[in-house]
MDAnalysis code that builds the backbone (N, CA, C; Angstrom):
import MDAnalysis as mda
import numpy as np

u = mda.Universe.empty(654, n_residues=218, atom_resindex=np.repeat(np.arange(218), 3), trajectory=True)
u.add_TopologyAttr("name", ["N", "CA", "C"] * 218)
u.add_TopologyAttr("resid", np.arange(1, 219))
u.add_TopologyAttr("resname", ["UNK", "UNK", "UNK", "UNK", "UNK", "UNK", "UNK", "UNK", "UNK", "UNK", "UNK", "UNK", "UNK", "UNK", "UNK", "UNK", "UNK", "UNK", "UNK", "UNK", "UNK", "UNK", "UNK", "UNK", "UNK", "UNK", "UNK", "UNK", "UNK", "UNK", "UNK", "UNK", "UNK", "UNK", "UNK", "UNK", "UNK", "UNK", "UNK", "UNK", "UNK", "UNK", "UNK", "UNK", "UNK", "UNK", "UNK", "UNK", "UNK", "UNK", "UNK", "UNK", "UNK", "UNK", "UNK", "UNK", "UNK", "UNK", "UNK", "UNK", "UNK", "UNK", "UNK", "UNK", "UNK", "UNK", "UNK", "UNK", "UNK", "UNK", "UNK", "UNK", "UNK", "UNK", "UNK", "UNK", "UNK", "UNK", "UNK", "UNK", "UNK", "UNK", "UNK", "UNK", "UNK", "UNK", "UNK", "UNK", "UNK", "UNK", "UNK", "UNK", "UNK", "UNK", "UNK", "UNK", "UNK", "UNK", "UNK", "UNK", "UNK", "UNK", "UNK", "UNK", "UNK", "UNK", "UNK", "UNK", "UNK", "UNK", "UNK", "UNK", "UNK", "UNK", "UNK", "UNK", "UNK", "UNK", "UNK", "UNK", "UNK", "UNK", "UNK", "UNK", "UNK", "UNK", "UNK", "UNK", "UNK", "UNK", "UNK", "UNK", "UNK", "UNK", "UNK", "UNK", "UNK", "UNK", "UNK", "UNK", "UNK", "UNK", "UNK", "UNK", "UNK", "UNK", "UNK", "UNK", "UNK", "UNK", "UNK", "UNK", "UNK", "UNK", "UNK", "UNK", "UNK", "UNK", "UNK", "UNK", "UNK", "UNK", "UNK", "UNK", "UNK", "UNK", "UNK", "UNK", "UNK", "UNK", "UNK", "UNK", "UNK", "UNK", "UNK", "UNK", "UNK", "UNK", "UNK", "UNK", "UNK", "UNK", "UNK", "UNK", "UNK", "UNK", "UNK", "UNK", "UNK", "UNK", "UNK", "UNK", "UNK", "UNK", "UNK", "UNK", "UNK", "UNK", "UNK", "UNK", "UNK", "UNK", "UNK", "UNK", "UNK", "UNK", "UNK", "UNK", "UNK", "UNK", "UNK", "UNK", "UNK", "UNK", "UNK", "UNK", "UNK", "UNK"])
u.atoms.positions = np.array([
    [14.427, -13.919, -0.653],
    [14.088, -13.256, 0.704],
    [14.563, -11.761, 0.582],
    [13.725, -10.843, 0.968],
    [14.159, -9.342, 0.975],
    [14.710, -9.247, 2.511],
    [15.889, -9.148, 2.537],
    [16.365, -8.765, 3.833],
    [16.477, -7.298, 4.265],
    [16.979, -6.907, 5.230],
    [17.030, -5.652, 5.646],
    [17.775, -4.709, 4.954],
    [18.612, -4.923, 4.022],
    [19.388, -4.169, 3.138],
    [18.650, -4.202, 1.789],
    [17.645, -4.932, 1.644],
    [16.746, -4.830, 0.516],
    [17.266, -5.888, -0.625],
    [18.267, -6.851, -0.272],
    [18.786, -7.662, -1.113],
    [17.879, -9.261, -0.955],
    [17.981, -9.647, -2.116],
    [16.807, -10.909, -2.173],
    [17.946, -12.076, -2.225],
    [17.565, -13.020, -1.374],
    [18.482, -14.163, -1.319],
    [17.873, -15.120, -2.012],
    [18.645, -15.919, -2.998],
    [18.187, -17.006, -3.657],
    [18.284, -18.330, -3.109],
    [17.896, -19.516, -3.997],
    [17.944, -20.718, -3.329],
    [16.792, -21.351, -2.616],
    [15.748, -20.326, -2.497],
    [14.504, -20.769, -1.769],
    [13.812, -21.943, -2.587],
    [13.458, -23.038, -2.075],
    [12.819, -24.165, -2.989],
    [11.391, -23.815, -2.882],
    [11.028, -23.136, -3.878],
    [9.410, -22.840, -4.024],
    [9.073, -23.227, -5.635],
    [7.839, -23.272, -5.847],
    [7.504, -23.746, -7.284],
    [8.172, -22.790, -8.363],
    [8.116, -21.373, -8.034],
    [8.356, -20.420, -8.990],
    [9.916, -20.244, -9.446],
    [10.722, -20.972, -8.812],
    [11.930, -21.191, -9.062],
    [12.494, -21.652, -10.441],
    [11.443, -22.485, -10.964],
    [11.841, -23.238, -12.018],
    [11.101, -22.300, -13.550],
    [10.445, -21.343, -13.138],
    [9.783, -20.690, -14.302],
    [10.376, -19.404, -14.520],
    [10.126, -18.970, -15.955],
    [10.832, -17.787, -16.323],
    [10.092, -16.671, -15.585],
    [11.260, -15.628, -15.319],
    [10.762, -14.316, -14.481],
    [9.906, -13.507, -15.296],
    [8.927, -13.052, -14.746],
    [8.118, -11.958, -15.437],
    [8.146, -10.554, -14.838],
    [8.619, -10.459, -13.546],
    [8.763, -9.325, -12.806],
    [10.251, -9.055, -12.432],
    [10.560, -7.961, -12.055],
    [11.958, -7.665, -11.458],
    [11.896, -6.488, -10.357],
    [12.684, -6.690, -9.315],
    [12.628, -5.854, -8.426],
    [13.619, -4.767, -8.764],
    [13.090, -3.579, -8.613],
    [13.884, -2.047, -9.067],
    [14.574, -1.562, -7.866],
    [14.032, -1.463, -6.876],
    [14.546, -0.621, -5.796],
    [13.809, -0.818, -4.480],
    [14.501, -0.706, -3.362],
    [13.803, -0.889, -1.988],
    [14.268, 0.039, -1.089],
    [13.630, 0.472, 0.159],
    [13.937, 1.381, 1.109],
    [13.386, 1.333, 2.243],
    [13.551, 1.772, 3.430],
    [12.875, 2.003, 4.776],
    [11.559, 2.965, 4.502],
    [10.444, 2.443, 5.058],
    [9.369, 3.467, 4.872],
    [8.664, 3.388, 6.334],
    [8.792, 4.604, 7.153],
    [8.296, 4.647, 8.437],
    [6.690, 5.084, 8.201],
    [5.866, 4.473, 8.917],
    [4.363, 4.979, 8.551],
    [3.827, 5.202, 9.857],
    [2.416, 5.837, 9.921],
    [1.724, 5.874, 11.122],
    [1.458, 4.636, 11.745],
    [1.498, 3.598, 11.007],
    [1.214, 2.020, 11.703],
    [2.465, 1.542, 12.136],
    [3.485, 1.920, 11.625],
    [4.818, 1.176, 12.090],
    [5.708, 1.378, 10.970],
    [7.131, 0.685, 11.219],
    [8.093, 0.814, 10.161],
    [8.049, -0.326, 9.370],
    [8.082, 0.065, 7.770],
    [8.139, -1.035, 6.953],
    [9.288, -1.001, 5.834],
    [9.435, -1.949, 5.132],
    [10.167, -1.805, 3.888],
    [9.363, -1.637, 2.715],
    [9.733, -0.581, 1.879],
    [9.036, -0.678, 0.501],
    [9.895, -1.045, -0.756],
    [9.256, -1.934, -1.405],
    [10.139, -2.311, -2.691],
    [9.256, -2.017, -3.945],
    [9.775, -1.614, -4.976],
    [9.106, -1.480, -6.261],
    [9.476, -2.598, -7.298],
    [8.467, -3.162, -7.954],
    [8.760, -4.194, -8.773],
    [8.058, -3.656, -10.407],
    [8.798, -4.029, -11.381],
    [8.081, -3.867, -12.671],
    [7.886, -5.241, -13.497],
    [6.823, -5.114, -14.314],
    [6.624, -6.295, -15.145],
    [7.431, -6.250, -16.162],
    [7.983, -7.398, -16.460],
    [8.763, -7.664, -17.697],
    [7.949, -7.656, -18.951],
    [6.613, -8.030, -18.943],
    [5.701, -8.435, -19.978],
    [4.559, -7.409, -20.303],
    [4.669, -6.352, -19.412],
    [3.592, -5.420, -19.520],
    [4.235, -4.078, -19.014],
    [3.353, -2.936, -18.970],
    [3.863, -1.670, -18.533],
    [3.482, -1.393, -16.898],
    [2.873, -2.533, -16.200],
    [2.302, -2.588, -14.893],
    [3.535, -2.478, -13.749],
    [3.351, -1.643, -12.791],
    [4.330, -1.502, -11.714],
    [3.697, -1.960, -10.631],
    [4.451, -2.556, -9.616],
    [3.961, -2.833, -8.263],
    [4.727, -2.427, -7.058],
    [4.210, -2.271, -6.124],
    [4.679, -1.671, -4.658],
    [4.376, -2.959, -3.738],
    [5.468, -3.083, -3.002],
    [5.392, -4.182, -2.007],
    [5.838, -3.405, -0.656],
    [4.850, -3.521, 0.280],
    [5.276, -3.192, 1.829],
    [5.681, -4.495, 2.628],
    [6.830, -4.640, 3.132],
    [7.279, -5.673, 3.933],
    [7.636, -5.399, 5.384],
    [7.477, -6.491, 6.270],
    [7.925, -6.248, 7.646],
    [8.297, -7.622, 8.178],
    [9.528, -7.451, 8.879],
    [10.186, -8.765, 9.385],
    [10.956, -9.556, 8.206],
    [11.310, -10.751, 8.897],
    [12.130, -11.783, 7.938],
    [11.072, -12.549, 7.179],
    [11.397, -12.854, 5.914],
    [10.382, -13.844, 4.986],
    [11.182, -15.073, 4.913],
    [10.490, -15.887, 5.389],
    [10.882, -17.350, 5.316],
    [10.019, -18.319, 4.656],
    [10.567, -19.307, 3.716],
    [9.686, -20.015, 2.939],
    [8.926, -21.017, 4.001],
    [9.373, -21.411, 5.046],
    [8.796, -22.428, 5.883],
    [7.724, -21.852, 6.784],
    [7.755, -20.479, 7.121],
    [6.956, -19.771, 8.111],
    [5.654, -19.337, 7.353],
    [4.471, -19.729, 7.883],
    [3.246, -19.254, 7.155],
    [3.042, -17.649, 7.571],
    [3.126, -16.758, 6.431],
    [3.175, -15.465, 6.612],
    [1.860, -14.890, 6.168],
    [1.683, -13.617, 7.037],
    [0.470, -12.843, 6.741],
    [1.009, -12.204, 5.241],
    [0.061, -12.062, 4.400],
    [0.119, -11.288, 3.153],
    [-1.366, -10.626, 2.608],
    [-1.209, -9.657, 1.960],
    [-2.474, -9.213, 1.450],
    [-2.287, -8.707, -0.067],
    [-3.022, -9.143, -1.210],
    [-2.931, -8.373, -2.429],
    [-3.875, -7.514, -2.477],
    [-3.421, -6.166, -2.696],
    [-4.253, -4.974, -2.540],
    [-4.371, -4.309, -3.678],
    [-5.645, -4.374, -4.424],
    [-5.531, -3.491, -5.732],
    [-5.827, -2.106, -5.459],
    [-4.980, -1.286, -6.264],
    [-4.969, -0.056, -6.133],
    [-6.409, 0.580, -6.160],
    [-6.668, 1.466, -5.074],
    [-7.973, 2.362, -5.081],
    [-7.763, 3.671, -4.632],
    [-7.509, 4.560, -5.739],
    [-7.219, 6.028, -5.757],
    [-8.310, 6.579, -4.637],
    [-9.489, 6.476, -5.148],
    [-10.595, 7.090, -4.398],
    [-10.552, 6.623, -2.794],
    [-10.489, 5.433, -2.607],
    [-10.682, 4.951, -1.343],
    [-9.125, 5.154, -0.320],
    [-8.104, 4.558, -1.160],
    [-6.903, 4.790, -0.363],
    [-6.184, 6.278, -0.121],
    [-6.640, 6.909, -1.099],
    [-5.984, 8.429, -0.958],
    [-6.902, 9.381, -0.655],
    [-7.905, 9.315, -1.231],
    [-9.128, 10.543, -1.130],
    [-10.152, 10.054, 0.064],
    [-10.039, 8.961, 0.704],
    [-10.950, 8.597, 1.716],
    [-12.495, 8.390, 1.413],
    [-12.616, 7.739, -0.100],
    [-14.083, 7.766, -0.258],
    [-14.876, 6.383, 0.689],
    [-16.080, 6.757, 0.867],
    [-16.683, 5.967, 1.615],
    [-17.747, 5.199, 0.664],
    [-17.560, 5.165, -0.534],
    [-18.251, 4.404, -1.585],
    [-17.590, 2.819, -1.322],
    [-16.346, 2.526, -0.778],
    [-16.006, 1.369, -0.880],
    [-15.203, 1.011, 0.657],
    [-14.652, 0.068, 0.826],
    [-14.070, -0.386, 2.204],
    [-12.568, -0.465, 1.923],
    [-12.025, -0.140, 0.662],
    [-10.548, -0.288, 0.246],
    [-9.666, 0.310, 1.251],
    [-9.694, 1.448, 1.534],
    [-8.631, 2.225, 2.500],
    [-8.831, 1.828, 3.708],
    [-9.792, 1.583, 4.345],
    [-9.858, 0.942, 5.820],
    [-9.395, -0.463, 5.615],
    [-9.466, -1.185, 4.561],
    [-8.894, -2.609, 4.717],
    [-7.300, -2.729, 4.483],
    [-6.916, -1.696, 3.640],
    [-5.400, -1.477, 3.660],
    [-4.798, -1.124, 4.788],
    [-5.385, -0.101, 5.616],
    [-4.843, 0.149, 6.773],
    [-4.978, -1.134, 7.934],
    [-5.906, -1.727, 7.886],
    [-6.310, -2.859, 8.858],
    [-5.358, -3.996, 8.404],
    [-4.941, -4.318, 7.090],
    [-3.949, -5.330, 6.722],
    [-2.562, -4.641, 7.349],
    [-2.250, -3.533, 7.244],
    [-1.001, -3.071, 7.995],
    [-0.832, -3.145, 9.195],
    [-1.987, -2.855, 10.061],
    [-1.884, -2.950, 11.331],
    [-1.908, -4.647, 11.651],
    [-2.468, -5.464, 11.039],
    [-2.258, -6.906, 11.293],
    [-0.874, -7.241, 11.226],
    [-0.138, -6.870, 10.119],
    [1.163, -7.205, 9.822],
    [2.139, -6.744, 10.947],
    [1.916, -5.297, 11.265],
    [2.649, -4.706, 12.412],
    [2.594, -5.385, 13.551],
    [1.445, -5.801, 13.956],
    [1.239, -6.525, 15.267],
    [1.636, -8.055, 15.032],
    [1.811, -8.535, 13.934],
    [2.485, -9.884, 13.845],
    [3.951, -9.908, 13.886],
    [4.432, -8.685, 13.348],
    [5.686, -8.578, 13.329],
    [6.333, -9.120, 12.033],
    [5.626, -9.790, 11.102],
    [6.096, -10.368, 9.692],
    [4.894, -10.173, 8.843],
    [5.182, -9.764, 7.657],
    [4.237, -9.917, 6.505],
    [4.509, -9.003, 5.179],
    [3.609, -9.157, 4.287],
    [3.826, -8.408, 3.095],
    [2.521, -8.059, 2.545],
    [2.529, -6.807, 1.832],
    [1.367, -6.382, 1.092],
    [1.832, -5.890, -0.189],
    [1.312, -6.704, -1.313],
    [1.449, -6.344, -2.692],
    [0.437, -5.393, -3.131],
    [0.765, -4.326, -3.652],
    [0.054, -3.296, -4.152],
    [-0.191, -3.268, -5.548],
    [-1.003, -3.686, -6.318],
    [-1.168, -3.819, -7.618],
    [-2.018, -2.692, -8.294],
    [-1.339, -2.200, -9.701],
    [-2.119, -0.986, -10.280],
    [-3.099, -1.628, -11.148],
    [-4.267, -2.159, -10.326],
    [-5.509, -2.710, -11.078],
    [-6.754, -2.021, -10.489],
    [-6.680, -0.695, -10.862],
    [-7.606, 0.227, -10.371],
    [-9.209, -0.288, -11.020],
    [-10.075, -0.133, -9.968],
    [-11.491, -0.560, -10.383],
    [-11.566, -1.921, -11.048],
    [-11.033, -2.770, -10.174],
    [-11.057, -4.384, -10.720],
    [-10.437, -4.299, -12.123],
    [-9.425, -3.588, -12.445],
    [-8.647, -3.826, -13.824],
    [-9.172, -3.012, -14.639],
    [-10.118, -1.920, -14.633],
    [-10.778, -1.063, -15.731],
    [-9.945, 0.147, -15.775],
    [-8.944, 0.636, -14.915],
    [-8.530, 1.771, -14.727],
    [-9.090, 2.934, -14.108],
    [-8.554, 4.076, -13.680],
    [-9.196, 5.026, -12.776],
    [-10.085, 5.805, -13.715],
    [-9.885, 6.349, -15.155],
    [-11.177, 6.810, -15.704],
    [-12.353, 6.198, -16.005],
    [-12.223, 4.924, -16.489],
    [-13.300, 4.041, -16.482],
    [-14.023, 3.701, -15.149],
    [-13.339, 3.805, -14.062],
    [-13.733, 3.663, -12.747],
    [-14.809, 4.786, -12.451],
    [-14.360, 6.040, -12.837],
    [-15.052, 7.114, -12.756],
    [-16.362, 7.129, -13.534],
    [-16.204, 6.630, -14.991],
    [-17.398, 6.148, -15.654],
    [-18.470, 5.484, -14.849],
    [-17.809, 4.380, -14.336],
    [-18.642, 3.492, -13.627],
    [-19.411, 3.885, -12.400],
    [-18.719, 4.950, -11.764],
    [-19.278, 5.714, -10.543],
    [-20.438, 6.406, -11.185],
    [-20.283, 7.167, -12.462],
    [-21.443, 7.837, -12.920],
    [-22.658, 7.056, -13.224],
    [-22.471, 5.829, -13.566],
    [-23.452, 4.875, -13.939],
    [-24.035, 4.477, -12.282],
    [-23.194, 4.246, -11.457],
    [-23.769, 4.134, -10.001],
    [-24.696, 5.170, -9.649],
    [-24.300, 6.449, -9.946],
    [-24.999, 7.629, -9.467],
    [-26.501, 7.500, -10.102],
    [-26.585, 6.753, -11.130],
    [-28.003, 6.703, -11.912],
    [-28.709, 5.504, -11.404],
    [-28.076, 4.606, -10.615],
    [-28.652, 3.492, -9.785],
    [-28.006, 2.280, -10.174],
    [-27.302, 2.011, -11.067],
    [-26.503, 0.837, -11.592],
    [-25.534, 0.242, -10.056],
    [-25.494, -1.155, -9.783],
    [-24.357, -1.201, -8.786],
    [-23.122, -1.515, -9.370],
    [-22.271, -1.984, -8.598],
    [-20.745, -2.142, -9.083],
    [-20.533, -2.966, -10.200],
    [-21.286, -4.091, -10.200],
    [-21.247, -5.009, -11.271],
    [-21.731, -4.712, -12.636],
    [-23.017, -4.119, -12.588],
    [-23.912, -3.720, -13.614],
    [-23.016, -2.491, -14.201],
    [-22.379, -1.668, -13.605],
    [-21.650, -0.546, -14.076],
    [-20.641, -0.993, -14.848],
    [-19.633, -1.814, -14.446],
    [-18.582, -2.463, -15.324],
    [-19.184, -3.068, -16.783],
    [-20.246, -3.930, -16.577],
    [-20.863, -4.629, -17.516],
    [-21.592, -3.641, -18.631],
    [-22.073, -2.627, -18.276],
    [-22.696, -1.705, -19.277],
    [-21.443, -1.012, -19.868],
    [-20.256, -0.624, -19.289],
    [-19.352, -0.149, -19.948],
    [-18.483, -1.215, -21.056],
    [-19.003, -2.412, -20.884],
    [-18.351, -3.311, -21.789],
    [-17.124, -3.930, -21.093],
    [-17.038, -4.053, -19.784],
    [-15.933, -4.653, -19.315],
    [-16.256, -5.881, -18.653],
    [-15.458, -6.833, -18.304],
    [-15.734, -8.035, -17.472],
    [-15.915, -7.589, -16.114],
    [-16.760, -8.090, -15.195],
    [-17.054, -7.841, -13.876],
    [-15.832, -7.829, -13.109],
    [-14.716, -8.640, -13.370],
    [-13.198, -8.295, -12.876],
    [-12.336, -8.861, -13.626],
    [-11.493, -7.926, -13.996],
    [-10.401, -8.103, -15.144],
    [-9.033, -8.275, -14.330],
    [-8.892, -8.616, -13.129],
    [-7.723, -8.565, -12.526],
    [-6.997, -9.885, -12.592],
    [-5.655, -9.899, -12.560],
    [-4.865, -11.007, -12.685],
    [-3.765, -11.031, -11.426],
    [-3.691, -12.191, -10.883],
    [-2.803, -12.165, -9.747],
    [-1.473, -12.963, -10.012],
    [-1.213, -13.435, -10.970],
    [-0.064, -14.267, -11.327],
    [1.153, -13.627, -10.791],
    [1.373, -12.248, -11.347],
    [2.670, -11.636, -10.998],
    [2.614, -11.223, -9.587],
    [1.750, -11.175, -9.047],
    [1.468, -10.879, -7.586],
    [2.229, -12.082, -6.732],
    [1.869, -13.050, -7.326],
    [2.238, -14.615, -6.618],
    [3.736, -14.643, -6.896],
    [4.160, -14.189, -8.021],
    [5.620, -14.265, -8.436],
    [6.512, -13.414, -7.308],
    [6.037, -12.228, -7.183],
    [6.488, -11.390, -6.297],
    [6.646, -11.979, -4.624],
    [5.549, -12.702, -4.481],
    [5.611, -13.266, -3.016],
    [6.763, -14.377, -2.956],
    [6.787, -15.057, -4.186],
    [7.818, -16.296, -4.282],
    [9.310, -15.337, -4.382],
    [9.348, -14.340, -4.920],
    [10.487, -13.588, -4.696],
    [11.129, -13.028, -3.530],
    [10.140, -12.924, -2.665],
    [10.312, -12.569, -1.357],
    [10.858, -13.537, -0.506],
    [10.515, -14.851, -1.019],
    [10.996, -15.971, -0.361],
    [9.972, -16.806, 0.305],
    [8.585, -16.227, 0.052],
    [7.491, -16.765, 0.691],
    [6.973, -18.084, -0.169],
    [6.274, -19.256, 0.633],
    [5.583, -20.215, 0.063],
    [4.388, -20.719, 0.826],
    [4.707, -20.473, 1.942],
    [3.355, -20.669, 2.897],
    [2.777, -19.326, 3.258],
    [1.520, -19.242, 2.952],
    [0.761, -17.854, 3.300],
    [-0.269, -17.876, 4.062],
    [-0.622, -16.927, 4.835],
    [-1.933, -16.634, 5.409],
    [-2.508, -15.435, 4.737],
    [-3.569, -15.554, 3.983],
    [-3.993, -14.526, 3.016],
    [-5.084, -13.477, 3.650],
    [-5.006, -12.433, 3.890],
    [-5.771, -11.182, 4.378],
    [-6.715, -11.179, 3.257],
    [-7.818, -11.700, 2.880],
    [-8.737, -11.543, 1.843],
    [-10.028, -11.931, 2.225],
    [-11.084, -11.459, 1.476],
    [-12.589, -11.841, 1.521],
    [-12.865, -12.469, 0.142],
    [-11.926, -12.461, -0.678],
    [-12.103, -12.649, -2.011],
    [-11.685, -14.206, -2.554],
    [-12.593, -15.144, -2.752],
    [-12.288, -16.531, -3.035],
    [-11.469, -16.701, -4.350],
    [-11.848, -15.545, -5.427],
    [-11.121, -15.872, -6.732],
    [-9.580, -15.490, -6.465],
    [-9.357, -14.579, -5.438],
    [-7.979, -14.056, -5.251],
    [-7.179, -15.506, -4.618],
    [-7.969, -16.118, -3.692],
    [-7.225, -17.348, -2.893],
    [-6.977, -18.313, -3.892],
    [-7.880, -18.307, -4.705],
    [-7.692, -19.610, -5.837],
    [-6.569, -19.175, -6.810],
    [-6.473, -18.192, -7.346],
    [-5.354, -17.891, -8.151],
    [-4.030, -17.700, -7.337],
    [-3.931, -17.438, -6.296],
    [-2.600, -17.635, -5.561],
    [-2.178, -19.087, -5.240],
    [-3.290, -19.917, -5.123],
    [-3.018, -21.421, -5.001],
    [-2.641, -21.957, -6.210],
    [-3.324, -21.645, -7.314],
    [-2.997, -22.164, -8.497],
    [-1.489, -21.765, -9.132],
    [-1.162, -20.367, -8.715],
    [0.256, -20.207, -8.910],
    [1.363, -21.036, -8.212],
    [0.913, -21.722, -6.937],
    [1.803, -22.642, -6.438],
    [2.031, -22.300, -4.949],
    [1.402, -21.093, -4.531],
    [1.409, -20.701, -3.001],
    [0.523, -21.759, -2.225],
    [1.062, -21.927, -1.132],
    [0.558, -22.913, -0.119],
    [-0.496, -21.967, 0.875],
    [-1.595, -21.930, 0.798],
    [-2.583, -21.014, 1.493],
    [-2.811, -21.635, 2.988],
    [-2.093, -21.384, 3.859],
    [-2.474, -22.244, 5.247],
    [-3.586, -21.601, 5.887],
    [-4.099, -20.446, 5.804],
    [-5.153, -19.909, 6.442],
    [-5.571, -18.578, 5.537],
    [-7.058, -18.396, 5.557],
    [-7.606, -17.138, 5.094],
    [-7.890, -16.223, 6.277],
    [-7.492, -15.203, 6.298],
    [-7.898, -14.220, 7.360],
    [-8.847, -13.453, 6.751],
    [-9.942, -13.336, 7.416],
    [-11.148, -12.279, 6.979],
    [-10.748, -10.910, 7.360],
    [-11.053, -9.931, 6.530],
    [-10.925, -8.514, 6.799],
    [-12.214, -7.711, 6.600],
    [-12.968, -7.554, 7.577],
    [-14.266, -6.877, 7.428],
    [-14.345, -5.563, 8.318],
    [-14.805, -4.540, 7.748],
    [-14.925, -3.166, 8.069],
    [-16.284, -2.996, 8.268],
    [-16.473, -2.065, 9.345],
    [-18.035, -1.641, 9.641],
    [-18.086, -0.524, 8.668],
    [-19.253, -0.737, 7.808],
    [-19.633, 0.148, 6.836],
    [-20.929, 0.983, 6.866],
    [-20.952, 2.021, 6.681],
    [-22.336, 2.751, 6.394],
    [-22.610, 3.046, 4.991],
    [-23.978, 3.389, 4.518],
    [-23.947, 3.832, 3.127],
    [-23.102, 4.793, 2.681],
    [-22.574, 4.710, 1.447],
    [-23.017, 3.979, 0.294],
    [-22.063, 2.753, 0.687],
    [-21.223, 2.473, 1.449],
    [-20.207, 1.369, 1.078],
    [-20.968, 0.161, 1.456],
    [-22.069, 0.270, 2.270],
    [-22.873, -1.048, 2.809],
    [-23.322, -1.676, 1.583],
    [-24.085, -0.888, 0.647],
    [-24.482, -1.217, -0.454],
    [-23.479, -2.097, -1.636],
    [-22.443, -1.295, -1.497],
    [-21.329, -1.943, -2.487],
    [-20.835, -3.181, -1.657],
    [-20.826, -3.360, -0.616],
    [-20.320, -4.705, -0.103],
    [-21.411, -5.588, -0.244],
    [-22.654, -5.344, -0.117],
    [-23.594, -6.303, -0.211],
    [-23.784, -6.864, -1.803],
    [-23.331, -5.810, -2.445],
    [-23.295, -6.466, -4.129],
    [-22.086, -7.430, -4.136],
    [-20.858, -7.116, -3.608],
    [-19.756, -8.055, -3.585],
    [-20.253, -9.295, -2.980],
    [-20.885, -9.383, -2.058],
    [-21.256, -10.638, -1.384],
    [-22.116, -11.484, -2.382],
    [-23.147, -10.860, -2.893],
    [-24.228, -11.392, -3.598],
    [-23.746, -11.742, -5.061],
    [-22.906, -10.756, -5.680],
    [-22.674, -10.934, -7.144],
    [-21.302, -11.509, -7.257],
    [-20.459, -11.218, -6.411],
    [-18.986, -11.653, -6.527],
    [-18.527, -12.705, -5.619],
    [-19.414, -13.110, -4.928],
    [-19.127, -14.270, -4.045],
    [-18.263, -14.020, -3.065],
    [-17.971, -12.692, -2.605],
    [-16.870, -12.285, -1.523],
    [-17.470, -13.026, 0.049],
    [-16.545, -13.510, 0.746],
    [-16.771, -14.132, 2.127],
    [-17.121, -13.139, 2.964],
    [-18.301, -12.465, 3.337],
    [-18.649, -11.466, 3.910],
    [-19.701, -11.571, 4.857],
    [-19.651, -10.871, 6.031],
    [-20.724, -10.859, 7.055],
    [-20.970, -9.176, 7.082],
    [-21.982, -8.782, 6.463],
    [-22.102, -7.308, 6.293],
    [-22.323, -6.736, 7.711],
    [-21.490, -5.862, 8.151],
    [-21.490, -5.220, 9.158],
    [-21.882, -3.549, 9.033],
    [-22.956, -3.037, 9.627],
    [-23.334, -1.557, 9.667],
    [-24.046, -1.240, 10.656],
])
């Protein structure tokens, strides 16, 4: 469990405790935001060059079903306010849910563009300008539709002391991956943002091609 000083308490009886560690926590600090006060922690992978950031609020307890979100980095949406996707508003909405609940965690992973990286994502955007949808663009570039992996995200949640989670997500593949890692998913919390074009087209593709659990709002 990540306490107020940033220390992790051991001894939590979670499935990951018997497995070899593949991530390590590097540092943590207070992070006041426009949404509320959180703690921010940095993790690094021990098997790749990937780094992770976690926003936490409140006490993390294995026995308490806790709000969590796995959020894949989206520079264009999270930082630049792109309306081609709903990523930025989803991140803020998740922070607001956790702030209201007084307890929760967001794992922010560096898997831009569903795992293809920012430069290839921009290449995919260029293909979308020509009429391809987000799935077709990835495939035309020679990539899988979704290259992301969530195992280390699950390990980070275990490291925080969580076992029972309420997952803020519309992505059934993400839920399945976390469950297969040993987390007990108590509830799925939908996260839907009202969207205008071009994000509405993007969401329609995610629903029809990627199986996301969405009711398109626009």
